[in-house]
N, C-alpha and C positions, 0 to 999 in steps of 0.2 A: 736766250730768254732775258728780258729786261724788266726791271721793277722800278718803282718810285718809293721814296721815303720822305715824309714831310714832318717837320717839327713846327708846331704852332706855339708862339710865344705870347704871353700876357704878363706884363710887368716883369718880375724876376722869376717867373714860372714857365714851364714848358708842359704841354699836354702830352702825357705818356700813356701807352696802352700796355696793360699786363696781358700778354698774349695767351689766348686760350687754345691756340692751334700751332702746329709746327709751321715753319721753322721758329725757333726761339720760344717754344711753349714755356710758360711760367716765368718769362723774363719781360722786363719793361723795355719798350721800344717806341719809336715814333709810329705814325700811321702811314699806310701806303699799301701797295700791292703790285700784282703782275699787270704789265701793260698789255692790253688786248690788241688783237689784230686791227690795224688801221687807226689806232689811237695814238696820239702824240704823248710824250711824257707830261706835258702841261695838262692836257685833257685828263690823263690818268690820275694825276695828282689831285685835281679838283674833284673828280668822281670818287676816288677812294676816300678822301677826307670827308666828303658829304655822306657816303655810305657808312663809314666807320664811326663818325662822330656826330652827324647831324648838322655840322657847321658848314657854311658855304664860304669858300675862299673868295674874297674880293680881289686879292692880289697875292701872288706868291713869287718868291725870288729864287732863281736857280743858284744853288750853292756848290755844285760840283757833282762828283760821282764817287761812289764807293767801288773799289775793285777788290775782288776776292781772288787771291793768288794770281794777281796780274791781269785778270779779266774784268774790265769795266762793265758792271751790270746793274748798278743801282743809281738812278738819278736822285739827287738830294735837293730838297726844296725847304724853304723856311717861310713863315708868314706871321705877321702880327696884324693882318688886315683881313678879318673874317667876321661873319655875323651868324646869329642863330643861337640855339640852345643845344647843349650836349644831350644826346639821346643814348639809351642803352645800346650796346654793340654786341653782336654775335661773335666778334673777334676777340673780346675780352673786356677787362675793366679799364675805364678811362679815368685818369686823375691828373690834376695839375700838380707838378712836382717842382720844388725849388732847384735851382741850378746846382747848389752845393750838394743836395741829396743825390742828384744824378751823377755827379762827379765821384761820389764816395760809396754809393750803394753797390753791393755785390749782386743785387737783383736786376741790374740793368744789363742789356746786351753788352758784352765785354768791350766792343770797339767804340761804343758811343762816347765814353768819357774822353777819348783821345781827340774827338773832333766837335763835340757839341757846342763848346764856347765859340769856336770859329763859325760854325754854321748859323748860330743865332745872332752873330755880329753882322748886321745888315750892310755894313760898309766894307766887309772883307771880300776879296776876289774869290771866285769859284776855284775849288781845288779838287784834286784826285787824292782820295785816301785809300792807298793800296794796302790791304790787310792780308798778311800771309798767315796761313794756318798749317799746322803739322798734320800728318796723316790721322792722328787721333782727334783732330778738331780743335786743338789748342791754338789760341792767337799767339804767334811768335814774334811778329814785327808789323809796324805800320810805317809806311813811307808816305810823305806828303809832298805833292808838287802842284804847281799852278795848273789849272785846267787849260788845255790848249784845244780850242774847237777846230774842227776840220775846215 
């Protein structure tokens, strides 16, 4: 099963979602979701951003993948090119958050501070962020390597 995660940037802020549903219920995250059958990651990213925020992506940049215990499963995108107005979301509460807040908040999904600055740097190359978790679900290690397309 594959997913997308998108981080929308405006000036020095990123649009974050306080998730109302699992996984990561009660934590701040980017927006995205499960890729549907016959949907590409780019199509999914655009659809999920529109459904969850009301914003329409004009352009998004592929920033790599998140791997969970060695399995690449989340396509990561970033955008500062979108239009529309933020609408209420069934997925949770949407708010623009300063980068410094994202880096220091205990309310953010725990792996995000390790890669958010790189992801919203539109000049950086796509990478794989391999997040290792213990049996109890604790983040134990993150390894970063350049994304190598097939």
